[in-house]
C-alpha positions in Angstrom: -0.1 0.0 0.0 2.7 2.3 0.9 4.2 1.6 -2.7 1.1 2.3 -4.5 0.3 5.7 -2.2 3.4 7.5 -2.9 3.9 6.2 -6.7 0.3 6.3 -7.7 0.3 8.6 -10.4 4.0 8.1 -11.7 3.3 4.1 -11.9 0.0 5.1 -14.2 1.6 7.7 -16.0 4.5 5.0 -16.3 1.7 2.8 -17.7 0.1 5.1 -20.3 3.4 6.1 -21.4 4.8 2.6 -21.8 1.5 1.3 -23.6 1.6 4.3 -25.9 5.1 2.8 -27.1 5.0 -0.5 -27.1 1.8 0.3 -30.0 3.8 1.8 -32.7 4.0 -1.9 -34.6 7.4 -1.3 -36.3 6.3 -4.8 -38.3 3.4 -3.0 -40.2 5.1 0.2 -40.5 8.3 -1.4 -42.8 6.5 -3.8 -44.4 4.0 -1.2 -45.6 7.2 1.2 -46.8 9.1 -2.0 -48.3 9.1 -2.9 -51.9 6.1 -4.9 -50.9 3.9 -2.6 -50.3 1.5 -4.5 -48.0 0.5 -4.9 -44.5 2.4 -7.8 -42.8 -0.7 -9.2 -41.0 -2.1 -9.7 -44.4 1.0 -12.2 -45.1 2.3 -15.7 -44.0 1.2 -16.4 -40.6 -0.3 -13.0 -39.9 1.6 -12.0 -37.1 3.3 -8.7 -36.8 7.0 -9.5 -35.7 10.4 -10.2 -36.5 9.8 -13.7 -37.7 7.0 -13.2 -40.3 8.7 -10.0 -42.0 11.6 -12.2 -42.4 10.0 -14.7 -44.4 7.4 -12.7 -46.3 9.3 -9.2 -46.9 12.9 -9.6 -46.7 16.0 -9.5 -44.4 16.1 -5.5 -44.3 12.6 -4.5 -43.0 13.2 -7.4 -40.4 16.0 -6.1 -39.4 14.6 -2.9 -38.8 11.9 -4.8 -37.1 13.9 -6.6 -34.5 15.9 -3.0 -33.8 13.1 -1.0 -33.4 11.1 -3.5 -31.7 14.0 -4.0 -28.9 14.4 0.0 -28.9 10.8 0.3 -27.3 11.5 -1.8 -25.0 14.3 0.1 -23.5 12.7 3.4 -24.4 9.8 2.9 -22.3 11.3 2.0 -19.2 14.0 4.5 -19.4 11.3 7.1 -19.3 9.4 5.2 -16.3 12.6 5.8 -14.8 12.7 9.3 -15.8 8.9 9.9 -14.4 9.4 8.4 -11.2 12.9 10.8 -10.3 10.4 13.9 -11.7 11.8 17.1 -8.6 8.1 17.1 -7.2 5.6 15.5 -4.9 8.0 13.3 -3.6 8.4 14.4 0.1 7.3 10.9 0.9 9.6 9.4 -1.2 12.6 10.8 0.2 11.6 9.1 3.8 12.2 6.0 2.3 15.1 3.9 3.0 17.7 3.5 -0.1 16.7 -0.3 -0.3 13.1 0.9 -0.4 13.4 3.3 -3.3 15.5 0.9 -5.2 13.0 -1.6 -5.1 10.0 0.6 -5.6 11.7 2.1 -8.7 12.1 -1.7 -10.1 8.5 -1.8 -9.6 7.3 0.7 -11.6 10.4 -0.3 -14.5 8.7 -3.9 -14.2 5.0 -2.4 -14.3 6.5 -0.3 -17.9 8.0 -3.4 -19.2 4.5 -5.2 -18.8 2.5 -2.7 -20.2 5.2 -1.7 -23.6 5.0 -5.7 -24.0 0.8 -5.4 -24.1 1.0 -2.4 -26.3 3.4 -4.5 -28.9 0.8 -7.2 -28.6 -2.5 -5.0 -28.5 -1.2 -2.0 -30.3 -4.3 0.8 -30.3 -2.5 2.5 -33.4 -3.1 -0.8 -35.2 -6.5 -2.3 -34.3 -5.0 -4.4 -31.3 -3.4 -6.6 -33.5 0.4 -6.5 -32.9 3.1 -9.7 -32.1 3.9 -11.7 -29.6 6.6 -9.7 -27.4 9.6 -11.8 -27.6 12.2 -8.7 -29.1 10.5 -5.7 -26.9 10.4 -8.3 -23.8 14.6 -8.4 -24.7 14.9 -4.6 -24.8 12.8 -4.2 -21.3 15.5 -7.2 -19.8 18.3 -4.9 -21.3 17.7 -2.2 -18.9 15.9 -4.9 -15.8 18.6 -7.3 -15.4 21.3 -7.6 -18.1 22.2 -10.8 -16.4 19.2 -12.2 -17.5 19.1 -11.2 -20.5 22.0 -12.5 -21.3 21.9 -15.6 -19.9 18.6 -16.2 -21.9 19.9 -14.6 -25.2 22.9 -17.6 -25.2 20.2 -20.3 -24.8 17.7 -19.0 -27.0 20.5 -19.2 -29.6 21.5 -22.7 -28.8 18.1 -23.8 -28.6 17.4 -22.0 -32.4 20.9 -23.8 -33.6 19.6 -27.5 -32.6 15.5 -26.8 -33.7 16.0 -24.2 -36.3 12.7 -23.3 -35.3 12.3 -19.1 -34.0 8.7 -20.1 -32.1 10.7 -23.1 -30.1 13.5 -21.0 -29.1 11.7 -17.8 -28.3 8.7 -20.0 -26.3 11.9 -21.5 -24.2 13.7 -18.6 -23.6 10.7 -16.8 -22.2 10.1 -19.2 -19.8 14.1 -19.5 -18.5 13.4 -15.1 -18.4 11.1 -15.9 -15.3 13.4 -19.1 -13.8 16.7 -16.9 -14.1 15.7 -13.8 -12.8 13.8 -15.5 -9.7 17.5 -17.5 -9.5 19.1 -14.6 -9.6 17.2 -12.0 -7.7 16.9 -14.5 -4.5 20.4 -15.7 -4.8 22.4 -13.0 -5.8 20.6 -9.5 -4.4 17.6 -11.2 -1.9 19.7 -13.8 0.0 23.5 -11.9 -0.6 21.8 -8.7 1.4 20.4 -10.2 4.5 23.7 -9.7 6.4 23.7 -6.0 5.3 22.1 -3.5 7.5 19.2 -2.5 5.1 18.3 -6.2 3.0 16.2 -6.6 0.0 12.8 -7.8 0.6 11.2 -11.3 -0.2 8.3 -8.9 -2.1 10.8 -7.7 -4.8 11.6 -11.3 -5.4 8.1 -12.4 -5.9 7.3 -9.1 -8.0 9.7 -8.4 -10.1 9.3 -12.3 -10.9 5.5 -12.0 -11.0 5.6 -9.2 -13.8 8.1 -11.1 -15.9 6.0 -14.1 -15.4 2.9 -12.0 -16.5 4.6 -11.2 -19.6 6.0 -14.7 -20.9 2.5 -16.0 -20.3 1.0 -13.2 -22.4 3.7 -14.3 -24.8 3.1 -18.0 -24.9 -0.7 -17.4 -25.1 0.4 -14.9 -28.1 2.2 -17.8 -29.7 -0.8 -20.5 -29.5 -0.6 -20.7 -32.9 2.7 -21.7 -33.2 2.0 -24.4 -30.5 -0.4 -26.0 -32.2 1.5 -26.2 -35.4 4.5 -28.1 -33.0 2.3 -30.3 -31.6 1.1 -30.7 -35.6 4.5 -31.1 -36.5 3.7 -28.3 -38.8 5.6 -25.6 -37.9 8.2 -24.1 -40.1 11.7 -23.9 -40.2 13.4 -20.4 -40.6 13.7 -19.4 -44.4 14.4 -15.3 -46.0 12.4 -14.4 -49.0 14.3 -14.6 -51.7 14.5 -11.3 -54.2 12.9 -12.4 -57.0 14.9 -12.6 -60.3 
């Protein structure tokens, strides 16, 4: 309750900003401005994401989609930090312990991360038909915890090299994000701080992991068609659209 009472308008502002940033569907933008000139959601799998752009439009629009989808995750979390650090209506915040301020800032960052991914999946500017949130989640993780990002990117690459199916690697990695976030937060931040004068709370571990669990479940929901194709053995391995002769 202390967190909500002190940060409520900062949370609200971060949620709105993050959702609107997430709602810029760069897969649609770059596909419409490519030589194809079509909405990527009307081609291939119909998903507004990197993989479908790669298969149906080409490598350059797909690369741009990947970069900008990642950047919007980074931007949303950084803007949440700026909102939290605005120098007014912060008398109560200044009275918090340093550890509490760190934890509460992390909560706002994770909330912003959740809503930028929601915006990506259900973009208000594009009829609520978006992508699956994996690349944007990567951008979010780059700000939240580079250790989790690095581990899960490495595992994503290993899984992809064996399976050659992006959806398999992506769904595996998004689940591993939750697991490794919990392990790192619990053992390297919570447990290691118990002997200090201002230890982290177990709530900190649970809230941050819970936010990433929500993102993971949302991403798995958005992958439901892929899951069906994987079960039926119909999921395609990665291919790149070839230019016409």
